[in-house]
C-alpha positions as CSV (number, residue, x, y, z in Angstrom):
1,M,156.2,-23.6,32.2
2,S,158.4,-21.9,29.7
3,K,158.0,-22.1,25.9
4,R,161.2,-24.1,25.7
5,Q,159.8,-26.8,28.0
6,I,156.6,-27.0,26.1
7,L,158.4,-27.3,22.8
8,I,160.7,-30.1,24.1
9,G,157.7,-32.0,25.6
10,G,155.8,-31.6,22.3
11,A,158.8,-32.8,20.3
12,F,159.1,-35.8,22.6
13,A,155.4,-36.7,22.4
14,I,155.3,-36.3,18.6
15,G,158.5,-38.3,18.3
16,L,157.0,-41.2,20.3
17,F,153.8,-41.1,18.2
18,L,155.9,-41.2,15.0
19,M,158.0,-44.0,16.3
20,A,154.9,-46.2,15.6
21,G,156.2,-46.1,12.0
22,Y,158.6,-48.9,12.9
23,T,157.3,-52.3,12.1
24,I,158.4,-55.8,12.5
25,D,157.2,-58.3,9.9
26,N,158.5,-61.4,8.2
27,R,161.2,-59.4,6.4
28,G,162.6,-58.0,9.6
29,F,162.7,-54.7,11.4
30,H,162.3,-51.7,9.2
31,S,160.8,-48.2,9.3
32,G,159.4,-45.6,7.0
33,I,159.9,-41.9,6.9
34,Y,157.7,-41.5,10.0
35,G,159.9,-43.7,12.1
36,I,163.0,-41.7,11.0
37,L,161.3,-38.4,11.8
38,G,160.2,-39.7,15.1
39,S,163.8,-40.7,16.0
40,I,165.0,-37.3,14.9
41,L,162.4,-35.6,17.1
42,L,163.4,-37.8,20.1
43,V,167.1,-36.9,19.7
44,I,166.2,-33.2,19.4
45,A,164.0,-33.5,22.5
46,Y,166.9,-35.1,24.4
47,L,169.4,-32.5,23.2
48,G,167.0,-29.7,24.1
49,A,166.3,-31.1,27.6
50,F,169.9,-31.7,28.5
51,W,171.6,-28.9,26.5
52,P,172.8,-27.0,29.6
53,Q,174.6,-30.2,30.9
54,I,176.0,-30.9,27.4
55,K,177.3,-27.4,27.1
56,A,178.8,-27.5,30.6
57,G,180.8,-30.5,29.5
58,D,178.9,-33.3,31.4
59,R,180.6,-36.5,30.0
60,H,177.6,-38.7,30.6
61,A,175.1,-36.5,28.8
62,R,177.5,-35.8,25.9
63,R,178.3,-39.5,25.5
64,L,174.6,-40.5,25.5
65,A,173.8,-37.8,22.9
66,C,176.6,-39.2,20.7
67,W,175.2,-42.7,21.1
68,L,171.7,-41.6,20.2
69,A,173.0,-39.7,17.1
70,A,175.0,-42.8,16.1
71,L,172.0,-45.1,16.4
72,L,169.9,-42.7,14.4
73,G,172.6,-42.6,11.7
74,L,172.7,-46.4,11.7
75,I,168.9,-46.6,11.3
76,I,169.0,-44.2,8.4
77,I,171.8,-46.1,6.7
78,L,170.0,-49.5,7.1
79,D,166.7,-48.0,5.7
80,I,168.6,-46.7,2.7
81,A,170.2,-50.1,2.2
82,E,166.9,-51.8,2.5
83,A,165.3,-49.5,-0.1
84,L,168.2,-50.1,-2.5
85,L,168.2,-53.9,-2.1
86,A,164.4,-54.3,-2.3
């Protein structure tokens, strides 16, 4: 195994662990800083794992990366709005 594969796997595992920062309670679905960091690590792990395909111009991998980044941006915007309105 190369160092790159170990780093991508570690980022994925830590990202999944930090995703436990998301909670659902009577106010709805929200996350803290750990949930956001976990999401960022998962996106980084995806980009690292599929970087050769993205760089080669694979439309499917590039489109999925854009969707993941857009969802992460939406989560961050909703967390900021929740903090401002609370």
